[in-house]
C-alpha positions in Angstrom: 1.3 24.1 -22.7 3.6 23.1 -19.8 7.2 22.9 -20.3 7.7 19.2 -19.4 10.4 18.2 -17.0 13.7 16.3 -18.4 12.3 13.0 -16.3 9.0 13.4 -18.4 10.3 13.7 -21.8 12.5 10.7 -21.0 9.3 8.8 -20.0 7.7 9.7 -23.3 10.9 8.9 -25.1 10.8 5.2 -23.6 6.9 5.0 -24.0 7.0 5.9 -27.7 9.7 3.4 -28.0 7.5 0.8 -26.2 4.2 1.8 -28.6 6.2 1.2 -31.3 7.3 -2.2 -30.9 4.2 -3.3 -28.7 0.5 -3.4 -28.8 0.4 -1.8 -25.2 -1.9 1.0 -25.0 -0.6 4.6 -24.1 -1.1 4.0 -20.2 0.5 0.5 -20.0 3.2 1.3 -22.1 3.5 4.7 -19.6 3.6 2.2 -16.8 6.1 0.1 -18.4 8.4 3.2 -19.4 8.4 4.6 -15.8 9.5 1.1 -14.7 12.2 0.8 -17.1 13.3 4.1 -16.4 13.4 3.3 -12.7 15.5 0.3 -13.0 18.2 2.1 -15.2 18.7 4.5 -12.7 19.6 1.7 -10.0 22.6 1.0 -12.6 25.7 3.0 -11.7 26.6 5.7 -14.1 30.3 4.4 -14.9 28.4 0.9 -16.0 25.8 2.7 -18.0 
């Protein structure tokens, strides 16, 4: 089994949260997780 990168672990964490709280399938939840992380990454770290 390949080691996941920190980014892949973040995507999986967000995807799992989305899946628990919606009826989205894995593909849609993963796509949403990527968009959420991209949006969060645009927020300056001092504000986060």
